[in-house]
C-alpha positions as a printed NumPy array, in Angstrom:
array([[ 24.418, 219.344, -87.196],
       [ 20.827, 218.155, -87.598],
       [ 21.892, 214.515, -87.28 ],
       [ 23.731, 215.279, -84.078],
       [ 20.651, 216.957, -82.596],
       [ 18.512, 213.962, -83.535],
       [ 20.972, 211.586, -81.852],
       [ 20.972, 213.766, -78.74 ],
       [ 17.151, 213.805, -78.585],
       [ 16.978, 210.025, -78.96 ],
       [ 19.505, 209.542, -76.17 ],
       [ 17.524, 211.921, -73.95 ],
       [ 14.263, 210.034, -74.553],
       [ 15.893, 206.697, -73.748],
       [ 17.378, 208.153, -70.553],
       [ 13.981, 209.464, -69.449],
       [ 12.388, 206.063, -70.071],
       [ 15.106, 204.333, -68.036],
       [ 14.672, 206.778, -65.161],
       [ 10.898, 206.195, -65.111],
       [ 11.345, 202.396, -65.184],
       [ 13.837, 202.481, -62.306],
       [ 11.473, 204.66 , -60.261],
       [  8.561, 202.235, -60.83 ],
       [ 10.681, 199.244, -59.753],
       [ 11.798, 201.002, -56.571],
       [  8.173, 201.851, -55.741],
       [  7.007, 198.248, -56.237],
       [  9.803, 196.826, -54.068],
       [  8.981, 199.307, -51.32 ],
       [  5.29 , 198.369, -51.4  ],
       [  6.012, 194.632, -51.23 ],
       [  8.324, 195.143, -48.253],
       [  5.65 , 197.136, -46.376],
       [  2.599, 194.991, -47.153],
       [  2.616, 191.268, -46.13 ],
       [  1.782, 188.8  , -48.857],
       [ -1.786, 187.503, -49.155],
       [ -0.729, 184.042, -47.998],
       [  0.481, 185.474, -44.68 ],
       [ -2.323, 187.939, -43.958],
       [ -4.984, 185.428, -44.971],
       [ -3.807, 182.588, -42.717],
       [ -5.253, 182.372, -39.237],
       [ -4.094, 178.997, -37.829],
       [ -6.319, 177.503, -35.134],
       [ -4.519, 177.262, -31.82 ],
       [ -3.935, 173.706, -30.629],
       [ -3.319, 174.666, -27.076],
       [ -2.426, 174.482, -24.401],
       [ -6.03 , 175.234, -23.434],
       [ -7.691, 174.961, -20.054],
       [-10.903, 172.941, -19.598],
       [-12.87 , 172.33 , -16.384],
       [-12.579, 168.978, -14.589],
       [-15.814, 167.189, -13.673],
       [-15.685, 164.289, -11.211],
       [-18.184, 161.456, -11.761],
       [-19.714, 159.155,  -9.178],
       [-19.47 , 155.427,  -9.85 ],
       [-20.748, 152.092,  -8.586],
       [-19.653, 148.507,  -8.992],
       [-18.091, 145.459,  -7.397],
       [-16.923, 147.235,  -4.232],
       [-19.935, 149.501,  -3.884],
       [-20.613, 153.191,  -4.597],
       [-17.669, 155.551,  -4.966],
       [-17.69 , 159.315,  -4.68 ],
       [-16.657, 161.557,  -7.531],
       [-12.947, 162.405,  -7.593],
       [-11.844, 166.006,  -7.365],
       [ -9.147, 167.641,  -9.427],
       [ -8.104, 170.967, -10.85 ],
       [ -9.   , 172.072, -14.322],
       [ -7.034, 170.361, -17.081],
       [ -4.599, 172.023, -19.464],
       [ -4.754, 170.081, -22.728],
       [ -3.32 , 170.492, -26.245],
       [ -6.634, 171.224, -27.952],
       [ -7.899, 174.176, -29.947],
       [ -9.136, 177.071, -27.827],
       [-12.433, 177.129, -29.738],
       [-13.107, 173.495, -28.798],
       [-11.877, 173.931, -25.212],
       [-14.523, 176.587, -24.59 ],
       [-17.218, 173.966, -25.259],
       [-15.697, 170.913, -23.562],
       [-15.045, 169.589, -20.062],
       [-12.934, 166.656, -18.841],
       [-15.032, 163.987, -17.077],
       [-13.562, 161.201, -14.941],
       [-14.678, 158.647, -12.361],
       [-12.44 , 157.068,  -9.731],
       [-11.929, 153.887, -11.768],
       [-11.624, 155.104, -15.35 ],
       [ -9.627, 157.085, -17.812],
       [-11.017, 160.556, -18.284],
       [-12.837, 161.715, -21.403],
       [-13.736, 165.013, -22.987],
       [-17.42 , 165.723, -23.587],
       [-19.573, 168.834, -23.995],
       [-19.777, 171.079, -20.952],
       [-22.797, 170.863, -18.678],
       [-23.452, 167.16 , -19.249],
       [-24.067, 164.45 , -16.634],
       [-21.788, 161.498, -15.964],
       [-21.647, 158.188, -14.118],
       [-19.197, 155.283, -14.02 ],
       [-19.441, 151.539, -13.455],
       [-16.607, 149.189, -12.583],
       [-15.823, 145.553, -11.92 ],
       [-13.19 , 142.883, -12.398],
       [-13.945, 142.517, -16.114],
       [-14.308, 146.149, -17.173],
       [-15.071, 149.7  , -16.242],
       [-17.216, 152.208, -18.09 ],
       [-17.769, 155.94 , -18.017],
       [-20.948, 157.415, -19.487],
       [-21.488, 161.119, -20.208],
       [-24.904, 162.319, -21.356],
       [-26.799, 165.609, -21.741],
       [-29.535, 164.025, -19.588],
       [-29.371, 162.764, -15.992],
       [-28.185, 159.139, -15.876],
       [-30.269, 156.648, -13.913],
       [-27.652, 154.351, -12.397],
       [-30.264, 151.636, -11.829],
       [-30.622, 151.329, -15.598],
       [-26.914, 150.626, -16.003],
       [-27.187, 147.513, -13.83 ],
       [-30.508, 146.352, -15.243],
       [-30.508, 143.385, -17.571],
       [-33.543, 144.843, -19.347],
       [-32.026, 148.201, -20.241],
       [-30.975, 148.471, -23.888],
       [-28.799, 151.588, -23.774],
       [-28.665, 155.252, -24.69 ],
       [-30.455, 156.945, -27.55 ],
       [-29.33 , 160.333, -28.792],
       [-26.084, 162.121, -27.941],
       [-23.779, 160.325, -25.487],
       [-20.11 , 159.56 , -24.873],
       [-19.008, 156.156, -23.547],
       [-15.443, 155.226, -22.598],
       [-14.846, 151.588, -21.635],
       [-11.886, 149.455, -20.637],
       [-12.135, 145.653, -20.819],
       [ -9.425, 143.565, -19.164],
       [ -7.825, 140.788, -21.18 ],
       [ -6.75 , 138.692, -18.178],
       [-10.251, 138.433, -16.643],
       [-13.698, 137.572, -17.948],
       [-13.364, 140.781, -19.921],
       [-11.214, 138.777, -22.362],
       [-14.354, 137.732, -24.254],
       [-15.177, 141.34 , -25.124],
       [-11.534, 141.984, -25.963],
       [-11.44 , 138.933, -28.246],
       [-14.629, 139.959, -30.062],
       [-13.193, 143.362, -30.936],
       [ -9.796, 141.935, -31.873],
       [-11.518, 139.551, -34.279],
       [-13.263, 142.499, -35.899],
       [-10.493, 145.073, -36.258],
       [ -7.103, 143.848, -35.007],
       [ -5.981, 141.031, -37.329],
       [ -2.374, 141.204, -36.063],
       [ -3.616, 139.923, -32.691],
       [ -5.613, 136.958, -33.965],
       [ -3.732, 134.481, -31.671],
       [ -5.455, 136.105, -28.667],
       [ -8.823, 135.209, -30.171],
       [ -7.685, 131.669, -30.926],
       [ -6.655, 131.123, -27.3  ],
       [-10.035, 132.357, -26.043],
       [-11.887, 130.068, -28.473],
       [ -9.735, 127.107, -27.412],
       [-10.987, 127.527, -23.836],
       [-14.327, 126.19 , -25.042],
       [-16.35 , 128.553, -22.857],
       [-17.744, 130.552, -25.787],
       [-18.35 , 129.048, -29.248],
       [-16.208, 130.196, -32.157],
       [-19.319, 131.755, -33.691],
       [-19.198, 134.394, -30.934],
       [-16.027, 135.806, -32.49 ],
       [-16.693, 136.611, -36.169],
       [-13.577, 137.735, -38.014],
       [-13.52 , 140.792, -40.234],
       [-14.881, 144.329, -39.833],
       [-18.535, 145.259, -39.787],
       [-19.557, 145.776, -43.424],
       [-20.466, 149.465, -43.143],
       [-17.847, 150.686, -40.671],
       [-15.219, 153.13 , -41.878],
       [-11.862, 152.254, -40.271],
       [ -8.727, 154.396, -40.053],
       [ -5.707, 152.565, -38.641],
       [ -3.119, 154.55 , -36.697],
       [ -1.088, 151.365, -36.148],
       [ -1.765, 147.686, -35.419],
       [ -3.119, 148.534, -31.922],
       [ -5.122, 151.707, -32.604],
       [ -8.003, 152.093, -35.024],
       [-10.391, 155.025, -35.35 ],
       [-13.834, 154.168, -36.693],
       [-17.169, 155.532, -37.778],
       [-20.384, 153.516, -37.671],
       [-22.986, 155.14 , -39.959],
       [-26.497, 156.078, -38.824],
       [-29.1  , 153.311, -38.67 ],
       [-26.292, 150.733, -38.851],
       [-24.833, 148.078, -36.587],
       [-21.082, 148.295, -36.129],
       [-18.242, 148.792, -33.721],
       [-19.996, 151.893, -32.4  ],
       [-23.078, 149.912, -31.364],
       [-20.898, 147.316, -29.625],
       [-21.507, 149.492, -26.583],
       [-24.48 , 150.968, -24.743],
       [-25.223, 153.284, -27.677],
       [-28.348, 152.181, -29.498],
       [-28.722, 152.512, -33.251],
       [-30.335, 155.818, -34.209],
       [-30.337, 158.554, -36.858],
       [-26.802, 159.838, -36.155],
       [-23.449, 158.118, -36.718],
       [-21.148, 156.925, -33.935],
       [-17.443, 157.703, -34.038],
       [-14.61 , 156.654, -31.785],
       [-11.417, 154.706, -31.362],
       [-10.455, 151.205, -30.21 ],
       [ -7.055, 150.772, -28.544],
       [ -5.201, 147.676, -27.362],
       [ -2.887, 148.106, -24.384],
       [ -0.438, 145.804, -22.622],
       [ -0.002, 142.034, -22.421],
       [ -2.372, 140.287, -22.194],
       [ -4.234, 142.91 , -24.154],
       [ -6.703, 145.247, -22.495],
       [ -9.159, 147.06 , -24.749],
       [-10.034, 150.733, -24.438],
       [-12.983, 151.733, -26.596],
       [-14.451, 155.193, -27.043],
       [-17.912, 155.622, -28.579],
       [-19.086, 159.171, -29.349],
       [-22.405, 160.313, -30.766],
       [-23.024, 164.061, -30.762],
       [-25.774, 166.258, -32.151],
       [-25.114, 167.878, -35.557],
       [-24.247, 171.247, -33.969],
       [-21.585, 169.601, -31.759],
       [-20.201, 166.932, -34.067],
       [-17.13 , 169.049, -34.866],
       [-15.95 , 168.364, -31.285],
       [-15.608, 164.64 , -31.988],
       [-12.033, 164.736, -33.261],
       [-10.832, 166.562, -30.123],
       [-12.519, 163.939, -27.938],
       [-10.951, 161.037, -29.85 ],
       [ -7.472, 162.54 , -29.936],
       [ -7.459, 163.18 , -26.179],
       [ -8.275, 159.528, -25.442],
       [ -5.393, 158.526, -27.703],
       [ -3.061, 160.838, -25.77 ],
       [ -4.287, 159.623, -22.372],
       [ -3.832, 155.948, -23.206],
       [ -0.386, 156.595, -24.645],
       [  0.676, 157.983, -21.239],
       [ -1.622, 156.307, -18.693]])
């Protein structure tokens, strides 16, 4: 009789333990179904658009005389909303457009060999742009240039190809064979301190460090204490060269990638 009672008590204890364990499991499953996991609640992906930015038309001057600034509606672009709130889309009548910080000044130049768009936080003296004595911009500035490979712009195109587009070396060879510019004007190989990131054989992103000559200073951006970033793009046959050079202040430098990526999108669908 005693043994039977002991067996019954043991069975009862085991049953109670099983009931408690089942109840705990049900509670945990209910909690996990109600509360999202940490990986979901903790992730706040940055929106990549579409985001609206204001359009700013830029006056220009060149071979056919002064041209008024174009007008357009605001642009809807695939960029992060946080960046869009600080950027505007600048464009002259003869150039691709370019993103740059809001509230800046802009001016374009154009001719048979190339066109250029400059965007600066300071008013741009157009007389300087056509002066042979002017040495370029110091401080923050954005420059977007297109050089044409079937005009006298081919010399600029060939110089950049020699530096960063080895797959297009025959273009450089043809320009050298003309005998107008010596071969020494077209050194092959990248600038020693430039950091290059190839997207393909026609697109290369670059960074020229501070106080250093490089692809970034092959523009109207003078060497100074901040680096220059941008992208060089070959388009068409014979090759035209689109080059973006961006130097922003430290508090705005995180906008650089949005500026570069938009130029890449624009040139992919001109």
